[in-house]
N, C-alpha and C positions, 0 to 999 in steps of 0.2 A: 503494500500499500504506499503510495507517496504521500512524504511529508508537504504538509500546505498549511501549518497553522504554527505561528512562533508564538509562545508564549513567556511574559514577564511575571513570574511569580510560581513559585514553586509550594505554596502555602494551601492550607484546609479549603480557603474557600472556591478557588477556581477548578482545585479538583473535584469540588464537591460539586459544581455550577456547570461553566462552559465546557468542561471537559466529558461530565454526565451527558451534555447534550451533543456531542459531537459524537461520543460514542453511539449513542441514539439513532443518530443519523446513519453512520456507518454499518450498524446492527441490522438496516431496513433497506440496505443498499441503495438509499438514497446519496450520500456521498463518498468519496474513496479519498480522504486524506486523514493523516495523523498528525499529532503534535509532538514540537520540540519546544521542551521547557527549558528556558533559559534565568538563572539563578542572577536575580538583579543585585543582589545585596551579598557579601562574604559570608560564608558559614551557613549555606542552604540544605536544599535535599537533594543534590544531584548526584551523587556517589550512591545514595540510597535508591533513589530513581532507576538508576543505570543497573543497579543490583539486583533489580526486582524485573529488568528489562520493561518499565515503564508500568508496570501493570500494579494494581492495588482493587482492594476491595469497597465497597461503597454500601453503608444502609441507608435508604432513605425512611423516615418512620413519624408516625404524625397521626392525626384524624383527617380523613378526607369523606364526604358525603356523609357525615356523621360515623364514620367507623372507623376504628383503631386500623392503620396499616404497618407494615415492615417488609418493606422489598428489598432485597440484597441484589445486588448488581457487581459483577467481575470487570473493573474498567479497563478496555483495551485501547483507548483511544491514544494514548500518551506513547511515542515512538523511542525517546532518550531524553536525557537532560544536560545541559551543556550548562559550564561554569566557565564565564570570560574572564574570569579573574586568575585561574588556570592555565586557560587557553583560548587565549584572544582571537587567534586566526581560525579559530573551529566554529567561533561565534561569528565572526566576518563571513565565513564560508556560508553561513546560513541564507545571507543577500544573495548568492550567486545560484541557487538554486531556483529556476524560472518557475517549480510548482507553487511556491511559497506564496501565499496571498492574503491571508489573512494575520494580523496581529492582535495580541488579547493581553491584557495586563490588568494587574491588580499587585499595587507597591504600595498599600496604604493611602490614608489621606494625604499624608506627609511626602508621598513618592513623586508628585507631578510639582515640582519645583526647580527652578532656574538658579543654578550656581555656576557663578560667574568664575569660580576658582578651578572649573573642570577645563581642561585642555582637549584639544581635538587629538595631540598627540598622546594622550594617554591611554593607557591596554589594560583594561577599559576606563572611560571616564567613569566618575563616582556615580552623577546623578542617574535618575533611568531616563528623563530626558534627552540628557547628555550620550549615553548609551545608543539610544533610539537613532539619534541623529548620526552618529558614526556610521548604524548600520545600512540606513537609507541613504547616506552618500554611498557607501559602498555599493548598492545597489543602482545609483545614479551611474555610477562609473562602470557600471556593468551594462548599462544601457538597457536595462530590464524595465518591465511595468512596475508601478507602484503598488501600496496595499491598500486594502480595508481596514481601517486602526479602530478597535472597538475598546478605549480605557473602560475598566469597569469600577476605578479607586470612586469612593463616595463623595464627591465634591460636586458642585454644581458645573456643569458645562466642562465635564472632565474633558472631552476630547476638544474642545476649543482651548481651553487651559495647556495641554498638553502641545498643542500644535504652535501655539505663542513660544511655548519654552523652546522647541524644535527652532523657529524661525527665527529667535533670540541666539540660539548656538550657531548658526547657519552665518549671519553675521557678524558674530563676535569671532568665531574661526575663519571667516573671509572666504567661506565655500562657493562664494560665486553668485550672480544674477542667474546663473542657468541651472543651478541646482535649487535655487528659492524658487524659481517657475514648476521647475518639477515637482516640488513639495505640494505647491498650489494647485497643480493641473492634472497629478499623476495619482496623487493619492487622496483615500474619504476618511478623513477622522470624521467620526460617527460619536455624537454624546451619547451617552447609554445611561438608565437606569435599572440597578441591579436589587433582586428582592428575593432572599431566600437566608433563613439560618443554617449554617454550616456548622456543628455542634464538634467537628474535627475527630480527633482521633480518642476514643471511648476509655478512658485509664481504667475506671471503675468495673468495665463490661468487658474489655477486651478479651480476656480468657474463654468467658463464656461464647464471644462471638467466633474465636481461633477456632473452639469446638465445632461451631456450627459449619466453617468452611473448610475445616481439615489440616489447618497450618496456621503458623504464627506470620501476620501481615505488619510489617513497622510503619505500614505507609495507610493502614488503615483509616477510614475516613466515616463520618456519619452526619446524615444534615436533615431536615425537615421536608415533608413531600412537597408542599408546597414551593414555587418557584414562579419569577416574573424577570422577563429580560426586555425591557424597552429600548429600541435602536433606532437613532435618527436616520434615516436613510430604507434603500429596500435591496436586499441583495439575497432574496429569498431564493431567485433563480440559481445562483450559486451557493447557498449555504441554507440548503433547506430546512429549517427549524420549525418551520409551523407543520410542513408535509410529515415531519418524524412527531410529531405532537408536543412538541416544545409549548410553552406559555409565553411565546415572544412577541410582540408587539412591532412590527415594521410602522414609523410615523414621521412627518416631517416637524415634529415638535414632542421632543421631551418632557416639556414645562408641566402641561396639565395632568400627566402622570406622576410626576413628582410632585404635585399639589395633592392628588390622590392620595399617597403614599404618607405624606406630611400632617394631612388631615385627619386620614383614619387610622391610620396605624400608628404613627407617633402620636398624634393627638389622642388616643384610647389609652395608650401606655400614660402620657402625662395627666391625662385627667383620672386616669385609678391610681396613679402610685401614692400620693398620700392618704387617700381616704382608707387605701388597705393599710399601710403602714400603722396609721392611727389607732385599725382596728387589730393590729398585733400580728399581721399576714405577711410572710414572707417572699413567696413568689405569685407568679402570675397565673400559674394553673391553680392556685388552693384559692384567690380570688375570684376564680370562674366556677370553683366549687362551692363558693359562699355565696346562697342565694341571693342576700340582700345586694352584694358588692356586682354579682352578675345583671340584676336588674338596674341598677345606677351606671353601669357601662351600656347597656341597651340602651337604656335612656339617653344618654350621652351622642351615641351612634346616631341611633333612629331618630331620635326627638329633635337635636341640635347641630350636629356635624353634617349628614347627610343632606337635610334640609335645604342647606346653604351652599353646600358645595355643588348640588344638584342632584336627584336622585335619578340616575340613569340606570341601565342595566349593568353597565360597567362598576361604576362606584358601589351598588348594592352587592353584585357579585363579590368584588374586594372586600369590602365589610363583611360578610358572612364568611369569606377565607379567614379574616384577621380572628375572629371568634373562634373559628377550629383551630387554628395557629396557637392561640392562646390557652387553650384547652390542652395542648400536645403532652402526653405524659413523658414522654421521653426528653423533654428539654426544662430544666428548672432555671428559670429565668426571674432572678433574684430583684426583690423592688429596691434593695439599696444599691444596687448597681444601674438599674433605669434613673433612679433620682440624683446619679450626679449632673452638678450644673442645671438644676431644675428651672431656675427663674430665665435663665437665656432660652432653656426649652418650652415653656410655657408661652414666651413671647413669640416664638417663631412657630409653634404646632398647634395652640389653642387660642391664643388671642386674636388671629386673625378670622378665626370662626365664629368668635363673640361678638368681634366690631362687624361681622357681616351681619349676624344675626341682629343686633341693635338696628343697623341701618334697615333692614328688611322689617322688622317688627316694630319697632319703636318701644322694645323693653330690654331688660338683661334676660339672658339665657341662665337662670337660676343654679341648675346642675353644676354647668361650668363655673359661673363665678363659686360655687360652694367648693369646687376642688381647688379654686386660688387660695380661698380660706383654709383649706386644709393644707397647702404650701406654708402660707404665714405662720399658720399655729404649729406645724412641724418644726419648720425653721428657729422658731421661737425656743423650743424645748427639747433640741436634740443636737448632735453635732452631725453637719452635714457637708457633703464634699461641694464646696461652691467657693466662688472666690471671698478672699478674710472682708472686703468691702462690704459686699452683698451681703454676708450673714451678719456681721457687727451691724449694719443698718436695720434689716429686719429685726433682729433681737433686741435693740435700743430704742425702736419707734413705734409711735402707733400706725393702726390700720391706716388712719388718713395720710400720715406723711411718707409712708411705704408705697402706698399706690400714688403718690403725686409725684414720686421721684423718677423722673426721667430716664435717668442714665440705668435705672433697673428695667424697665417696660418699653424703651425706644418712645414711649408717647405720657401724658398726665391720664392716669385712671380714675381720677377724681371722680366721676359720676359712678363709681361701683363702690364708693365708700359707705355709704349705708348699709346695702346689702351685704358687703364681705363681713362688717361690723357685726350685722344680725348674725351671719353665720356663724362667725367667731364666738358670740354669744351662746348659739344655741349647742355649739359642739363642746363648750363649756360647763355649760350647765344639766344638758339633756344627756349628754355623753355621743362618742362618736356615732353609734349605731342609731340610735333615735335622730339625731341630727341628719344623718343620712336620708331617714324615711320622711323628714320635714322637706327635704331639700328637692324630694322627687314628687311632691304632693302639689 
């Protein structure tokens, strides 16, 4: 089978996401291509990948259509790994292969950065965009076609930002106008949105899973069943993900799908985190097993988030999937982890829904305001992971001052003072559970 995909990133996420999808295309004879995985930083898994000939086991586990699912797949879409730090020439030779067409990356949110200290003569450049520029230039020198580039890093406009970095290197390194024109005209940088929880190597369950597969797999990977890949552009004819049954959306604009994910999935997490913690509940699944908290979440999503976002079939289906994902018995998603930097999260994920609801209905959405009151109450009485300024200000000030502080919320929320104060009074006098019932009334 030909090598057609270059992947920057040896980690669990892409091995439980894109590599799974390419395996599915190959298995169904819809595609004829394998992945070469490039180690983007020192100390990756290249040797381990090659020792297993690129093969590893993936377990997909979760709730789907209200039923518990556990699917085992032997992934065989990876051909080999390449370490550019130990063999830079082998790395550059990837550009000489005319069959190579797609580049996929996941180098973490910090990966797409321009580091002006990188030199063209470095073998390789330390930054991921620097390495990519070196590879692209060698491809250009070979007079070969460009690539379809699909970055999966969790930043806004990931492909646009990557392309900006590549063009900066092309100019810094004085690689010429012809190369810059080739970057612009012969390559497709596609913004993407990715969504799947990849839980990685299951340390506590590894021995049991090894018994199932019959041998030890040091690259064993686990993920939830749900997945979504939104890609700007349409390369279905070359990369038939839809035909293979992958939940991919080819589109000319990722932004509406980003908004859907932030408002529904992230908004649900942020609305529920502090009511749950105040109830003494530790994980997302435990909250969904709690009838009162489950009802509160359903009201937040179906009574407030969806009506202002748009009650389209796509949004409703995503919301239903979110509720199934929250019930996944294989994922222990702790509220303490979700609660990190919650002031900025509330501002980005929930506040836009609150403001849209006010504009549409002329009144405050009581449950979503209640979740903000729970945030304030929790911050006042517990150690939390947020900036010192944020935690000190909330601990030392009244609700009125907190809501009026534009540095916290990016706007003055004084219009919410009366209701937030009432919510806080109910939490403190009735207790969190009775206050929750009041908030839903």
